[in-house]
N, CA and C atoms of all chains as a GROMACS GRO file, in nm:
protein
  654
    1GLY      N    1   7.072   4.367   2.763
    1GLY     CA    2   7.169   4.298   2.850
    1GLY      C    3   7.140   4.164   2.864
    2GLN      N    4   7.223   4.068   2.902
    2GLN     CA    5   7.202   3.915   2.892
    2GLN      C    6   7.106   3.901   3.051
    3GLN      N    7   6.992   3.840   3.030
    3GLN     CA    8   6.935   3.784   3.143
    3GLN      C    9   6.976   3.689   3.233
    4VAL      N   10   6.990   3.665   3.356
    4VAL     CA   11   7.040   3.568   3.452
    4VAL      C   12   6.929   3.553   3.545
    5MET      N   13   6.889   3.420   3.555
    5MET     CA   14   6.805   3.396   3.694
    5MET      C   15   6.907   3.322   3.796
    6GLN      N   16   6.871   3.367   3.904
    6GLN     CA   17   6.903   3.356   4.031
    6GLN      C   18   6.846   3.247   4.109
    7ILE      N   19   6.872   3.136   4.178
    7ILE     CA   20   6.805   3.069   4.278
    7ILE      C   21   6.904   3.002   4.390
    8PRO      N   22   6.839   2.974   4.514
    8PRO     CA   23   6.714   2.997   4.535
    8PRO      C   24   6.708   3.154   4.572
    9GLN      N   25   6.567   3.206   4.582
    9GLN     CA   26   6.566   3.351   4.640
    9GLN      C   27   6.603   3.365   4.771
   10TYR      N   28   6.558   3.258   4.837
   10TYR     CA   29   6.584   3.274   5.021
   10TYR      C   30   6.658   3.109   5.060
   11GLN      N   31   6.705   3.129   5.158
   11GLN     CA   32   6.778   3.006   5.226
   11GLN      C   33   6.807   3.032   5.342
   12HIS      N   34   6.764   2.936   5.434
   12HIS     CA   35   6.812   2.979   5.558
   12HIS      C   36   6.860   2.828   5.619
   13VAL      N   37   7.011   2.872   5.662
   13VAL     CA   38   7.085   2.719   5.708
   13VAL      C   39   7.120   2.739   5.852
   14GLN      N   40   7.152   2.628   5.929
   14GLN     CA   41   7.233   2.619   6.053
   14GLN      C   42   7.350   2.659   6.053
   15GLU      N   43   7.407   2.751   6.147
   15GLU     CA   44   7.568   2.779   6.131
   15GLU      C   45   7.641   2.668   6.135
   16GLY      N   46   7.734   2.630   6.030
   16GLY     CA   47   7.816   2.549   6.020
   16GLY      C   48   7.759   2.446   5.888
   17GLU      N   49   7.669   2.468   5.827
   17GLU     CA   50   7.610   2.390   5.724
   17GLU      C   51   7.675   2.474   5.601
   18ASP      N   52   7.674   2.395   5.471
   18ASP     CA   53   7.726   2.444   5.397
   18ASP      C   54   7.580   2.520   5.284
   19PHE      N   55   7.620   2.609   5.209
   19PHE     CA   56   7.522   2.663   5.122
   19PHE      C   57   7.574   2.713   4.985
   20THR      N   58   7.482   2.695   4.884
   20THR     CA   59   7.515   2.695   4.751
   20THR      C   60   7.393   2.800   4.658
   21THR      N   61   7.439   2.894   4.607
   21THR     CA   62   7.347   2.935   4.508
   21THR      C   63   7.374   2.949   4.381
   22TYR      N   64   7.312   2.946   4.289
   22TYR     CA   65   7.326   2.942   4.137
   22TYR      C   66   7.272   3.042   4.049
   23CYS      N   67   7.355   3.069   3.934
   23CYS     CA   68   7.316   3.195   3.821
   23CYS      C   69   7.285   3.109   3.700
   24ASN      N   70   7.186   3.107   3.650
   24ASN     CA   71   7.181   3.029   3.504
   24ASN      C   72   7.132   3.144   3.411
   25SER      N   73   7.191   3.107   3.287
   25SER     CA   74   7.161   3.206   3.204
   25SER      C   75   7.108   3.131   3.054
   26SER      N   76   7.022   3.134   2.987
   26SER     CA   77   7.003   3.075   2.837
   26SER      C   78   7.083   3.120   2.751
   27THR      N   79   7.151   3.242   2.739
   27THR     CA   80   7.266   3.261   2.645
   27THR      C   81   7.413   3.293   2.721
   28THR      N   82   7.509   3.253   2.668
   28THR     CA   83   7.643   3.255   2.686
   28THR      C   84   7.657   3.365   2.723
   29LEU      N   85   7.731   3.366   2.847
   29LEU     CA   86   7.789   3.511   2.927
   29LEU      C   87   7.906   3.526   2.888
   30SER      N   88   7.942   3.672   2.897
   30SER     CA   89   8.106   3.692   2.857
   30SER      C   90   8.174   3.673   2.985
   31ASN      N   91   8.100   3.690   3.104
   31ASN     CA   92   8.187   3.707   3.217
   31ASN      C   93   8.083   3.667   3.304
   32ILE      N   94   8.095   3.675   3.446
   32ILE     CA   95   7.969   3.676   3.573
   32ILE      C   96   8.050   3.734   3.697
   33GLN      N   97   7.978   3.808   3.765
   33GLN     CA   98   8.026   3.875   3.843
   33GLN      C   99   7.931   3.816   3.993
   34TRP      N  100   8.019   3.847   4.122
   34TRP     CA  101   7.918   3.829   4.222
   34TRP      C  102   7.941   3.939   4.297
   35TYR      N  103   7.815   3.948   4.394
   35TYR     CA  104   7.809   4.107   4.481
   35TYR      C  105   7.785   4.030   4.608
   36LYS      N  106   7.784   4.106   4.733
   36LYS     CA  107   7.727   4.060   4.862
   36LYS      C  108   7.691   4.185   4.952
   37GLN      N  109   7.557   4.203   4.969
   37GLN     CA  110   7.472   4.303   5.044
   37GLN      C  111   7.432   4.272   5.206
   38ARG      N  112   7.529   4.302   5.282
   38ARG     CA  113   7.501   4.260   5.410
   38ARG      C  114   7.374   4.360   5.463
   39PRO      N  115   7.304   4.296   5.546
   39PRO     CA  116   7.154   4.386   5.606
   39PRO      C  117   7.185   4.519   5.633
   40GLY      N  118   7.086   4.584   5.573
   40GLY     CA  119   7.146   4.771   5.592
   40GLY      C  120   7.284   4.803   5.547
   41GLY      N  121   7.306   4.758   5.470
   41GLY     CA  122   7.425   4.766   5.390
   41GLY      C  123   7.431   4.770   5.228
   42HIS      N  124   7.541   4.811   5.159
   42HIS     CA  125   7.502   4.859   5.027
   42HIS      C  126   7.586   4.712   4.977
   43PRO      N  127   7.583   4.692   4.812
   43PRO     CA  128   7.636   4.570   4.766
   43PRO      C  129   7.794   4.580   4.757
   44VAL      N  130   7.848   4.476   4.757
   44VAL     CA  131   7.970   4.488   4.759
   44VAL      C  132   8.046   4.380   4.673
   45PHE      N  133   8.123   4.434   4.586
   45PHE     CA  134   8.190   4.336   4.462
   45PHE      C  135   8.269   4.212   4.544
   46LEU      N  136   8.268   4.121   4.502
   46LEU     CA  137   8.331   4.010   4.548
   46LEU      C  138   8.408   3.941   4.473
   47ILE      N  139   8.385   3.915   4.348
   47ILE     CA  140   8.470   3.845   4.248
   47ILE      C  141   8.411   3.868   4.097
   48GLN      N  142   8.478   3.845   3.992
   48GLN     CA  143   8.455   3.803   3.861
   48GLN      C  144   8.516   3.704   3.793
   49LEU      N  145   8.422   3.637   3.726
   49LEU     CA  146   8.477   3.509   3.658
   49LEU      C  147   8.455   3.527   3.499
   50VAL      N  148   8.602   3.481   3.437
   50VAL     CA  149   8.565   3.551   3.302
   50VAL      C  150   8.605   3.412   3.231
   51LYS      N  151   8.660   3.306   3.248
   51LYS     CA  152   8.713   3.206   3.172
   51LYS      C  153   8.608   3.059   3.220
   52SER      N  154   8.603   3.004   3.083
   52SER     CA  155   8.500   2.886   3.081
   52SER      C  156   8.570   2.808   3.221
   53GLY      N  157   8.470   2.714   3.277
   53GLY     CA  158   8.519   2.639   3.384
   53GLY      C  159   8.625   2.678   3.491
   54GLU      N  160   8.620   2.825   3.472
   54GLU     CA  161   8.712   2.893   3.589
   54GLU      C  162   8.659   2.872   3.754
   55VAL      N  163   8.736   2.836   3.828
   55VAL     CA  164   8.701   2.815   3.974
   55VAL      C  165   8.810   2.912   4.056
   56LYS      N  166   8.736   2.957   4.138
   56LYS     CA  167   8.805   3.090   4.218
   56LYS      C  168   8.779   3.079   4.368
   57LYS      N  169   8.876   3.074   4.471
   57LYS     CA  170   8.835   3.051   4.612
   57LYS      C  171   8.871   3.170   4.675
   58GLN      N  172   8.778   3.228   4.774
   58GLN     CA  173   8.792   3.316   4.873
   58GLN      C  174   8.782   3.296   5.010
   59LYS      N  175   8.882   3.231   5.061
   59LYS     CA  176   8.855   3.149   5.202
   59LYS      C  177   8.730   3.059   5.179
   60ARG      N  178   8.648   3.071   5.261
   60ARG     CA  179   8.536   2.952   5.257
   60ARG      C  180   8.443   2.969   5.128
   61LEU      N  181   8.464   3.068   5.038
   61LEU     CA  182   8.379   3.070   4.961
   61LEU      C  183   8.428   3.029   4.782
   62THR      N  184   8.354   2.944   4.718
   62THR     CA  185   8.419   2.885   4.600
   62THR      C  186   8.317   2.942   4.502
   63PHE      N  187   8.375   2.991   4.406
   63PHE     CA  188   8.307   3.040   4.307
   63PHE      C  189   8.318   2.981   4.171
   64GLN      N  190   8.248   2.939   4.085
   64GLN     CA  191   8.274   2.872   3.972
   64GLN      C  192   8.183   2.887   3.828
   65PHE      N  193   8.226   2.936   3.725
   65PHE     CA  194   8.201   2.954   3.616
   65PHE      C  195   8.181   2.838   3.497
   66GLY      N  196   8.064   2.795   3.478
   66GLY     CA  197   8.045   2.667   3.345
   66GLY      C  198   8.125   2.661   3.266
   67GLU      N  199   8.127   2.551   3.229
   67GLU     CA  200   8.224   2.523   3.096
   67GLU      C  201   8.159   2.620   2.977
   68ALA      N  202   8.025   2.578   2.970
   68ALA     CA  203   7.949   2.658   2.837
   68ALA      C  204   7.946   2.782   2.880
   69LYS      N  205   7.990   2.844   3.000
   69LYS     CA  206   7.959   2.970   3.028
   69LYS      C  207   7.825   3.011   3.036
   70LYS      N  208   7.713   2.942   3.075
   70LYS     CA  209   7.589   2.955   3.088
   70LYS      C  210   7.546   2.967   3.264
   71ASN      N  211   7.644   2.942   3.325
   71ASN     CA  212   7.599   2.915   3.458
   71ASN      C  213   7.709   2.948   3.525
   72SER      N  214   7.679   2.980   3.677
   72SER     CA  215   7.782   3.001   3.787
   72SER      C  216   7.725   2.962   3.916
   73SER      N  217   7.822   2.936   4.019
   73SER     CA  218   7.756   2.940   4.152
   73SER      C  219   7.823   2.956   4.252
   74LEU      N  220   7.808   3.008   4.370
   74LEU     CA  221   7.892   3.036   4.462
   74LEU      C  222   7.846   2.954   4.576
   75HIS      N  223   7.938   2.868   4.650
   75HIS     CA  224   7.929   2.767   4.738
   75HIS      C  225   8.002   2.836   4.856
   76ILE      N  226   7.944   2.834   4.981
   76ILE     CA  227   8.016   2.908   5.126
   76ILE      C  228   8.012   2.752   5.190
   77THR      N  229   8.119   2.706   5.248
   77THR     CA  230   8.160   2.593   5.316
   77THR      C  231   8.143   2.655   5.467
   78ALA      N  232   8.089   2.552   5.541
   78ALA     CA  233   8.057   2.585   5.710
   78ALA      C  234   8.030   2.704   5.741
   79THR      N  235   7.913   2.760   5.694
   79THR     CA  236   7.853   2.897   5.710
   79THR      C  237   7.861   2.967   5.845
   80GLN      N  238   7.886   3.092   5.861
   80GLN     CA  239   7.914   3.154   5.979
   80GLN      C  240   7.810   3.264   5.968
   81THR      N  241   7.744   3.322   6.102
   81THR     CA  242   7.670   3.428   6.091
   81THR      C  243   7.710   3.531   6.016
   82THR      N  244   7.840   3.559   5.961
   82THR     CA  245   7.906   3.693   5.918
   82THR      C  246   7.866   3.683   5.760
   83ASP      N  247   7.803   3.536   5.713
   83ASP     CA  248   7.800   3.509   5.598
   83ASP      C  249   7.650   3.580   5.545
   84VAL      N  250   7.570   3.612   5.657
   84VAL     CA  251   7.440   3.654   5.634
   84VAL      C  252   7.441   3.759   5.541
   85GLY      N  253   7.340   3.768   5.444
   85GLY     CA  254   7.317   3.878   5.369
   85GLY      C  255   7.281   3.824   5.218
   86THR      N  256   7.267   3.896   5.106
   86THR     CA  257   7.203   3.884   4.972
   86THR      C  258   7.311   3.895   4.904
   87TYR      N  259   7.309   3.787   4.820
   87TYR     CA  260   7.422   3.768   4.718
   87TYR      C  261   7.371   3.766   4.569
   88PHE      N  262   7.430   3.881   4.501
   88PHE     CA  263   7.374   3.887   4.382
   88PHE      C  264   7.491   3.828   4.253
   89CYS      N  265   7.409   3.800   4.116
   89CYS     CA  266   7.484   3.785   4.014
   89CYS      C  267   7.453   3.894   3.887
   90PRO      N  268   7.492   4.003   3.876
   90PRO     CA  269   7.421   4.078   3.808
   90PRO      C  270   7.431   4.033   3.632
   91THR      N  271   7.353   4.114   3.555
   91THR     CA  272   7.370   4.072   3.432
   91THR      C  273   7.513   4.162   3.400
   92THR      N  274   7.580   4.154   3.276
   92THR     CA  275   7.667   4.245   3.249
   92THR      C  276   7.612   4.328   3.131
   93GLY      N  277   7.678   4.418   3.078
   93GLY     CA  278   7.628   4.496   2.977
   93GLY      C  279   7.614   4.662   3.039
   94ASN      N  280   7.564   4.723   2.958
   94ASN     CA  281   7.529   4.858   3.019
   94ASN      C  282   7.433   4.903   3.131
   95GLN      N  283   7.347   4.783   3.124
   95GLN     CA  284   7.219   4.825   3.221
   95GLN      C  285   7.282   4.760   3.327
   96PHE      N  286   7.346   4.664   3.369
   96PHE     CA  287   7.390   4.609   3.500
   96PHE      C  288   7.265   4.570   3.606
   97TYR      N  289   7.177   4.490   3.554
   97TYR     CA  290   7.049   4.456   3.644
   97TYR      C  291   7.063   4.375   3.740
   98PHE      N  292   7.077   4.365   3.865
   98PHE     CA  293   7.071   4.311   3.979
   98PHE      C  294   6.974   4.181   4.020
   99GLY      N  295   6.878   4.220   4.010
   99GLY     CA  296   6.743   4.152   4.043
   99GLY      C  297   6.731   4.105   4.162
  100THR      N  298   6.683   4.026   4.211
  100THR     CA  299   6.654   3.979   4.360
  100THR      C  300   6.769   3.925   4.439
  101GLY      N  301   6.835   3.823   4.350
  101GLY     CA  302   6.953   3.799   4.467
  101GLY      C  303   6.887   3.671   4.532
  102THR      N  304   6.986   3.589   4.623
  102THR     CA  305   6.979   3.515   4.708
  102THR      C  306   6.992   3.541   4.838
  103SER      N  307   6.899   3.562   4.929
  103SER     CA  308   6.895   3.594   5.069
  103SER      C  309   6.925   3.480   5.147
  104LEU      N  310   7.054   3.448   5.208
  104LEU     CA  311   7.084   3.404   5.318
  104LEU      C  312   7.071   3.419   5.466
  105THR      N  313   7.004   3.333   5.526
  105THR     CA  314   7.003   3.361   5.686
  105THR      C  315   7.068   3.252   5.729
  106VAL      N  316   7.167   3.272   5.833
  106VAL     CA  317   7.251   3.170   5.918
  106VAL      C  318   7.173   3.191   6.054
  107ILE      N  319   7.144   3.042   6.102
  107ILE     CA  320   7.073   3.045   6.247
  107ILE      C  321   7.192   2.981   6.319
  108PRO      N  322   7.211   3.075   6.437
  108PRO     CA  323   7.328   3.036   6.473
  108PRO      C  324   7.287   2.911   6.578
  109ASN      N  325   9.059   5.841   4.860
  109ASN     CA  326   8.950   5.862   4.788
  109ASN      C  327   8.813   5.834   4.856
  110ALA      N  328   8.710   5.904   4.839
  110ALA     CA  329   8.583   5.886   4.878
  110ALA      C  330   8.525   5.797   4.819
  111GLY      N  331   8.542   5.755   4.680
  111GLY     CA  332   8.424   5.650   4.601
  111GLY      C  333   8.315   5.704   4.566
  112VAL      N  334   8.220   5.655   4.595
  112VAL     CA  335   8.083   5.712   4.573
  112VAL      C  336   8.021   5.793   4.684
  113THR      N  337   7.991   5.887   4.687
  113THR     CA  338   7.915   5.967   4.777
  113THR      C  339   7.798   5.988   4.754
  114GLN      N  340   7.704   5.942   4.841
  114GLN     CA  341   7.521   6.006   4.835
  114GLN      C  342   7.491   6.091   4.932
  115THR      N  343   7.419   6.169   4.911
  115THR     CA  344   7.364   6.271   5.008
  115THR      C  345   7.212   6.306   4.948
  116PRO      N  346   7.125   6.308   5.052
  116PRO     CA  347   7.144   6.301   5.194
  116PRO      C  348   7.122   6.170   5.239
  117LYS      N  349   7.150   6.115   5.362
  117LYS     CA  350   7.140   5.963   5.378
  117LYS      C  351   7.012   5.922   5.430
  118PHE      N  352   6.944   6.017   5.497
  118PHE     CA  353   6.806   6.014   5.532
  118PHE      C  354   6.710   6.132   5.468
  119ARG      N  355   6.578   6.082   5.450
  119ARG     CA  356   6.493   6.224   5.419
  119ARG      C  357   6.349   6.164   5.415
  120ILE      N  358   6.273   6.283   5.466
  120ILE     CA  359   6.112   6.240   5.492
  120ILE      C  360   6.068   6.357   5.381
  121LEU      N  361   5.965   6.308   5.284
  121LEU     CA  362   5.911   6.359   5.188
  121LEU      C  363   5.748   6.363   5.231
  122LYS      N  364   5.712   6.505   5.183
  122LYS     CA  365   5.558   6.492   5.177
  122LYS      C  366   5.514   6.450   5.030
  123ILE      N  367   5.387   6.368   5.043
  123ILE     CA  368   5.330   6.378   4.889
  123ILE      C  369   5.321   6.506   4.831
  124GLY      N  370   5.397   6.476   4.695
  124GLY     CA  371   5.384   6.603   4.616
  124GLY      C  372   5.512   6.700   4.611
  125GLN      N  373   5.598   6.700   4.692
  125GLN     CA  374   5.709   6.725   4.728
  125GLN      C  375   5.803   6.701   4.594
  126SER      N  376   5.892   6.752   4.599
  126SER     CA  377   6.020   6.728   4.505
  126SER      C  378   6.148   6.747   4.544
  127MET      N  379   6.212   6.650   4.522
  127MET     CA  380   6.363   6.664   4.568
  127MET      C  381   6.484   6.603   4.460
  128THR      N  382   6.588   6.627   4.531
  128THR     CA  383   6.719   6.554   4.438
  128THR      C  384   6.797   6.509   4.530
  129LEU      N  385   6.855   6.351   4.482
  129LEU     CA  386   6.925   6.262   4.544
  129LEU      C  387   7.060   6.310   4.482
  130GLN      N  388   7.162   6.328   4.564
  130GLN     CA  389   7.256   6.353   4.483
  130GLN      C  390   7.364   6.226   4.495
  131CYS      N  391   7.438   6.234   4.385
  131CYS     CA  392   7.533   6.126   4.389
  131CYS      C  393   7.667   6.187   4.312
  132THR      N  394   7.785   6.184   4.385
  132THR     CA  395   7.914   6.207   4.331
  132THR      C  396   8.004   6.092   4.348
  133GLN      N  397   8.112   6.093   4.213
  133GLN     CA  398   8.208   5.987   4.241
  133GLN      C  399   8.330   6.064   4.192
  134ASP      N  400   8.472   6.002   4.270
  134ASP     CA  401   8.566   6.058   4.240
  134ASP      C  402   8.699   5.959   4.181
  135MET      N  403   8.615   5.861   4.094
  135MET     CA  404   8.690   5.756   4.030
  135MET      C  405   8.720   5.774   3.881
  136ASN      N  406   8.636   5.880   3.880
  136ASN     CA  407   8.637   5.909   3.686
  136ASN      C  408   8.612   5.793   3.617
  137HIS      N  409   8.502   5.707   3.671
  137HIS     CA  410   8.423   5.629   3.608
  137HIS      C  411   8.317   5.657   3.511
  138ASN      N  412   8.306   5.608   3.389
  138ASN     CA  413   8.201   5.634   3.309
  138ASN      C  414   8.071   5.610   3.343
  139TYR      N  415   8.041   5.491   3.378
  139TYR     CA  416   7.944   5.443   3.406
  139TYR      C  417   7.888   5.471   3.540
  140MET      N  418   7.770   5.515   3.564
  140MET     CA  419   7.708   5.537   3.676
  140MET      C  420   7.555   5.480   3.667
  141TYR      N  421   7.490   5.467   3.806
  141TYR     CA  422   7.355   5.397   3.769
  141TYR      C  423   7.274   5.411   3.912
  142TRP      N  424   7.144   5.434   3.887
  142TRP     CA  425   7.066   5.464   4.019
  142TRP      C  426   6.970   5.321   4.040
  143TYR      N  427   6.980   5.286   4.143
  143TYR     CA  428   6.887   5.170   4.198
  143TYR      C  429   6.795   5.221   4.327
  144ARG      N  430   6.651   5.132   4.313
  144ARG     CA  431   6.593   5.169   4.460
  144ARG      C  432   6.574   5.004   4.479
  145GLN      N  433   6.574   5.005   4.624
  145GLN     CA  434   6.544   4.872   4.690
  145GLN      C  435   6.449   4.871   4.795
  146ASP      N  436   6.354   4.827   4.774
  146ASP     CA  437   6.249   4.810   4.857
  146ASP      C  438   6.274   4.705   4.972
  147PRO      N  439   6.196   4.719   5.101
  147PRO     CA  440   6.237   4.613   5.232
  147PRO      C  441   6.214   4.474   5.167
  148GLY      N  442   6.330   4.415   5.191
  148GLY     CA  443   6.337   4.264   5.168
  148GLY      C  444   6.328   4.236   5.032
  149MET      N  445   6.357   4.309   4.920
  149MET     CA  446   6.356   4.289   4.769
  149MET      C  447   6.502   4.326   4.748
  150GLY      N  448   6.488   4.310   4.606
  150GLY     CA  449   6.635   4.303   4.543
  150GLY      C  450   6.638   4.457   4.466
  151LEU      N  451   6.723   4.491   4.391
  151LEU     CA  452   6.765   4.602   4.337
  151LEU      C  453   6.722   4.618   4.207
  152LYS      N  454   6.614   4.742   4.187
  152LYS     CA  455   6.591   4.773   4.063
  152LYS      C  456   6.642   4.890   3.992
  153LEU      N  457   6.666   4.882   3.877
  153LEU     CA  458   6.754   4.979   3.794
  153LEU      C  459   6.677   5.086   3.776
  154ILE      N  460   6.691   5.205   3.796
  154ILE     CA  461   6.615   5.333   3.788
  154ILE      C  462   6.628   5.388   3.610
  155TYR      N  463   6.768   5.444   3.627
  155TYR     CA  464   6.827   5.508   3.510
  155TYR      C  465   6.989   5.480   3.528
  156TYR      N  466   7.034   5.507   3.409
  156TYR     CA  467   7.185   5.461   3.377
  156TYR      C  468   7.258   5.547   3.287
  157SER      N  469   7.402   5.596   3.314
  157SER     CA  470   7.434   5.671   3.221
  157SER      C  471   7.613   5.632   3.189
  158VAL      N  472   7.638   5.622   3.050
  158VAL     CA  473   7.739   5.550   3.010
  158VAL      C  474   7.853   5.666   3.012
  159GLY      N  475   7.813   5.797   3.000
  159GLY     CA  476   7.914   5.878   3.010
  159GLY      C  477   7.874   6.006   3.016
  160ALA      N  478   7.933   6.133   3.021
  160ALA     CA  479   7.895   6.273   3.061
  160ALA      C  480   7.763   6.309   2.914
  161GLY      N  481   7.647   6.347   2.954
  161GLY     CA  482   7.567   6.392   2.839
  161GLY      C  483   7.488   6.289   2.795
  162ILE      N  484   7.515   6.160   2.842
  162ILE     CA  485   7.410   6.016   2.815
  162ILE      C  486   7.360   5.970   2.919
  163THR      N  487   7.221   5.944   2.919
  163THR     CA  488   7.136   5.870   3.003
  163THR      C  489   7.027   5.821   2.943
  164ASP      N  490   7.011   5.691   3.028
  164ASP     CA  491   6.883   5.634   2.978
  164ASP      C  492   6.822   5.552   3.072
  165LYS      N  493   6.672   5.514   3.028
  165LYS     CA  494   6.611   5.430   3.139
  165LYS      C  495   6.666   5.293   3.176
  166GLY      N  496   6.610   5.272   3.294
  166GLY     CA  497   6.647   5.110   3.352
  166GLY      C  498   6.487   5.071   3.316
  167GLU      N  499   6.489   4.960   3.453
  167GLU     CA  500   6.363   4.923   3.447
  167GLU      C  501   6.222   4.992   3.501
  168VAL      N  502   6.272   5.045   3.594
  168VAL     CA  503   6.153   5.158   3.668
  168VAL      C  504   6.171   5.307   3.665
  169PRO      N  505   6.189   5.362   3.536
  169PRO     CA  506   6.191   5.517   3.539
  169PRO      C  507   6.097   5.623   3.568
  170ASN      N  508   5.968   5.552   3.590
  170ASN     CA  509   5.842   5.644   3.604
  170ASN      C  510   5.869   5.707   3.719
  171GLY      N  511   5.854   5.848   3.715
  171GLY     CA  512   5.864   5.965   3.816
  171GLY      C  513   6.009   5.978   3.853
  172TYR      N  514   6.062   5.962   3.774
  172TYR     CA  515   6.225   5.988   3.818
  172TYR      C  516   6.280   6.053   3.675
  173ASN      N  517   6.377   6.162   3.733
  173ASN     CA  518   6.463   6.214   3.610
  173ASN      C  519   6.611   6.206   3.652
  174VAL      N  520   6.696   6.180   3.545
  174VAL     CA  521   6.838   6.221   3.581
  174VAL      C  522   6.916   6.314   3.496
  175SER      N  523   7.019   6.356   3.529
  175SER     CA  524   7.096   6.438   3.454
  175SER      C  525   7.218   6.396   3.465
  176ARG      N  526   7.347   6.397   3.370
  176ARG     CA  527   7.471   6.374   3.364
  176ARG      C  528   7.555   6.488   3.303
  177SER      N  529   7.581   6.597   3.369
  177SER     CA  530   7.639   6.711   3.299
  177SER      C  531   7.786   6.701   3.309
  178THR      N  532   7.841   6.589   3.437
  178THR     CA  533   7.991   6.583   3.423
  178THR      C  534   8.017   6.422   3.459
  179THR      N  535   8.157   6.374   3.426
  179THR     CA  536   8.155   6.248   3.508
  179THR      C  537   8.143   6.226   3.629
  180GLU      N  538   8.138   6.325   3.707
  180GLU     CA  539   8.153   6.300   3.858
  180GLU      C  540   8.028   6.281   3.917
  181ASP      N  541   7.914   6.381   3.842
  181ASP     CA  542   7.779   6.374   3.902
  181ASP      C  543   7.636   6.291   3.856
  182PHE      N  544   7.590   6.252   3.923
  182PHE     CA  545   7.464   6.200   3.832
  182PHE      C  546   7.354   6.203   3.913
  183PRO      N  547   7.289   6.339   3.955
  183PRO     CA  548   7.179   6.336   4.066
  183PRO      C  549   7.033   6.277   3.997
  184LEU      N  550   6.965   6.234   4.077
  184LEU     CA  551   6.832   6.166   4.053
  184LEU      C  552   6.734   6.259   4.124
  185ARG      N  553   6.634   6.316   4.029
  185ARG     CA  554   6.519   6.359   4.057
  185ARG      C  555   6.411   6.315   4.076
  186LEU      N  556   6.340   6.356   4.191
  186LEU     CA  557   6.173   6.301   4.226
  186LEU      C  558   6.093   6.429   4.214
  187GLU      N  559   5.998   6.418   4.114
  187GLU     CA  560   5.903   6.531   4.099
  187GLU      C  561   5.773   6.448   4.162
  188LEU      N  562   5.725   6.551   4.214
  188LEU     CA  563   5.583   6.494   4.269
  188LEU      C  564   5.566   6.366   4.361
  189ALA      N  565   5.647   6.350   4.465
  189ALA     CA  566   5.683   6.239   4.546
  189ALA      C  567   5.525   6.152   4.588
  190ALA      N  568   5.554   6.036   4.589
  190ALA     CA  569   5.450   5.950   4.598
  190ALA      C  570   5.487   5.841   4.700
  191PRO      N  571   5.417   5.776   4.784
  191PRO     CA  572   5.430   5.689   4.874
  191PRO      C  573   5.484   5.594   4.812
  192SER      N  574   5.451   5.535   4.695
  192SER     CA  575   5.545   5.421   4.643
  192SER      C  576   5.676   5.441   4.620
  193GLN      N  577   5.720   5.562   4.622
  193GLN     CA  578   5.858   5.577   4.592
  193GLN      C  579   5.948   5.612   4.744
  194THR      N  580   5.865   5.560   4.862
  194THR     CA  581   5.959   5.500   4.943
  194THR      C  582   6.038   5.373   4.956
  195SER      N  583   6.158   5.435   4.966
  195SER     CA  584   6.252   5.316   4.940
  195SER      C  585   6.402   5.364   4.986
  196VAL      N  586   6.522   5.250   4.962
  196VAL     CA  587   6.650   5.285   4.974
  196VAL      C  588   6.687   5.312   4.843
  197TYR      N  589   6.749   5.436   4.804
  197TYR     CA  590   6.841   5.467   4.684
  197TYR      C  591   6.968   5.430   4.669
  198PHE      N  592   7.032   5.344   4.587
  198PHE     CA  593   7.158   5.341   4.563
  198PHE      C  594   7.197   5.419   4.432
  199CYS      N  595   7.314   5.459   4.428
  199CYS     CA  596   7.412   5.535   4.345
  199CYS      C  597   7.536   5.424   4.324
  200ALA      N  598   7.596   5.392   4.204
  200ALA     CA  599   7.679   5.334   4.197
  200ALA      C  600   7.753   5.394   4.061
  201ALA      N  601   7.916   5.368   4.066
  201ALA     CA  602   7.975   5.385   3.953
  201ALA      C  603   8.032   5.263   3.906
  202ALA      N  604   8.065   5.251   3.790
  202ALA     CA  605   8.136   5.136   3.739
  202ALA      C  606   8.259   5.157   3.641
  203ARG      N  607   8.330   5.050   3.631
  203ARG     CA  608   8.460   5.045   3.532
  203ARG      C  609   8.490   4.920   3.517
  204ASP      N  610   8.533   4.858   3.395
  204ASP     CA  611   8.543   4.739   3.367
  204ASP      C  612   8.455   4.649   3.427
  205LEU      N  613   8.329   4.662   3.414
  205LEU     CA  614   8.220   4.581   3.483
  205LEU      C  615   8.228   4.576   3.634
  206ARG      N  616   8.288   4.625   3.706
  206ARG     CA  617   8.311   4.624   3.863
  206ARG      C  618   8.238   4.765   3.891
  207ALA      N  619   8.138   4.736   3.995
  207ALA     CA  620   8.040   4.866   4.026
  207ALA      C  621   8.099   4.868   4.190
  208PHE      N  622   8.061   4.998   4.195
  208PHE     CA  623   8.083   5.062   4.340
  208PHE      C  624   7.994   5.156   4.372
  209PHE      N  625   7.937   5.097   4.501
  209PHE     CA  626   7.808   5.166   4.552
  209PHE      C  627   7.805   5.289   4.655
  210GLY      N  628   7.750   5.382   4.654
  210GLY     CA  629   7.725   5.473   4.762
  210GLY      C  630   7.651   5.413   4.862
  211GLN      N  631   7.650   5.469   4.984
  211GLN     CA  632   7.593   5.423   5.106
  211GLN      C  633   7.448   5.408   5.112
  212GLY      N  634   7.392   5.453   5.017
  212GLY     CA  635   7.231   5.475   5.024
  212GLY      C  636   7.168   5.587   5.060
  213THR      N  637   7.056   5.617   5.028
  213THR     CA  638   6.985   5.756   5.084
  213THR      C  639   6.828   5.660   5.085
  214ARG      N  640   6.804   5.670   5.237
  214ARG     CA  641   6.688   5.648   5.289
  214ARG      C  642   6.578   5.724   5.276
  215LEU      N  643   6.475   5.690   5.178
  215LEU     CA  644   6.360   5.784   5.162
  215LEU      C  645   6.237   5.741   5.204
  216THR      N  646   6.146   5.825   5.286
  216THR     CA  647   6.020   5.779   5.313
  216THR      C  648   5.940   5.893   5.272
  217VAL      N  649   5.804   5.877   5.197
  217VAL     CA  650   5.710   5.994   5.146
  217VAL      C  651   5.590   5.946   5.222
  218VAL      N  652   5.541   6.072   5.286
  218VAL     CA  653   5.430   6.036   5.389
  218VAL      C  654   5.325   6.134   5.337
   0.00000   0.00000   0.00000
């Protein structure tokens, strides 16, 4: 499977601040997905990006796929306490490795 | 549709005991996965299956076994439970690279 590194591992923000997490690969990705896991919950699919330079929005969440298809980002505008959780960008392929993700804490 | 169902939700095992974590899906997805998640950590892949009769090891397969006799079911067997296997276990089914997770099984080995 394709190896993807995600940064940062942890992020604490004040409510209302923006937040960004990044996924980087040394090889070209066929696609990338993002999942969210709330504390005590299970991972839930958010979105899949396939095209080079693709940008998709879900309310305050903006997802980007790099032009070279080697990196992706998830940006949250004006975080809310409901954004708390861990965000994952798993590798694709048969193995589906999720890794450590980025854990977001939002301070009210 | 129930999606992915895991049973039990909670279990306490004594060291050396064995048990099977059940996972069943009603979405007819070929790909299924077992993960473990230790407190405050990410997901580690234990085993996966690309279809009935086919299974393969993930990152952390030691101490576990799986079988996939049907598309629907993908049980995870723990033999000789150890405290290091205390974790939350998630089963997932996937199609078109989109994974659907069960609610998880919280296992404690004492």
